N, C-alpha and C positions, 0 to 999 in steps of 0.2 A: 504494500500500500504506500503510495507516495503522499507527502504532506498536502499537496494541492488538491488531491482527490478526497482528502478527509475534511477539509475546511467547509465546503458547502453543506454536506449532510450534517456536520456537527453544528452548524448554525441553526439548522432546523430543530435539532435536539435541544439546543440552548433555549430557543424560543418556546418550545413545548414545555421545558422545565419551568420557565418563568410563568407560563400560564397555569401550570399545576400548583405552583407556590401560592397562587391567589385563592385556591379552593379552601373554603372554611370547614367543610365536612371532612373530619379526620379519616373516616373509613374510605371515602371516595378518593381523597388525596393519596392515601397509602396505596390503594389499588392502581391509581394512575402512575405513581412513582415506581411501583413494582413493574408495571408494563414498560415504562421508560427504560428502566435498568435492563430488562430482558431484551428490548429492542436494541439498545446500545451494544450489549454483549453479542447479539447475533449479527448486527450490521458490521461490527469491527472485528468479529471473531476473537473477542477478548478471552485469553486463557483463564480457566478457572482453577487449574491445578498446575503444579510444578513451579515452585517459587522462582526458578531461574527464568522461565518463560515469562512469568508475570513481571519480573523486574525488567527484563529486556523490553517488554511491551510498554511499560511505564516510561522508560527512557526514550523510546522511539515515538510514542504518542502521548505526551503529557496532557494535552488538552482533552483527549478522550477519557483518560483515567480521572482527570479532575472533574469532568462532568459526571462520571459514574460515582465518584466519591461524594459529590454534592447531592446527588439523588439519594444515596444511602443515608447521608446525614440528615436530610430533610424529613425522612420517614419518622413517624411518631409511634410510640408503643401503645 
């Protein structure tokens, strides 16, 4: 994946994240955040196992991992 091919879809995910942040209903917000996380993982083939692969992905695509981390942090219990 090249950096220029990542920027455009990532902007769409960022916009979606900002929309989700405005949701007041906690259950709906968490469901939408979970879907966003899944979509990010699938769109960018983010590794879920193997710490070396995850570390390499974080270095190569920090913006994608930042978006994923923000979505996780925004979820409420």
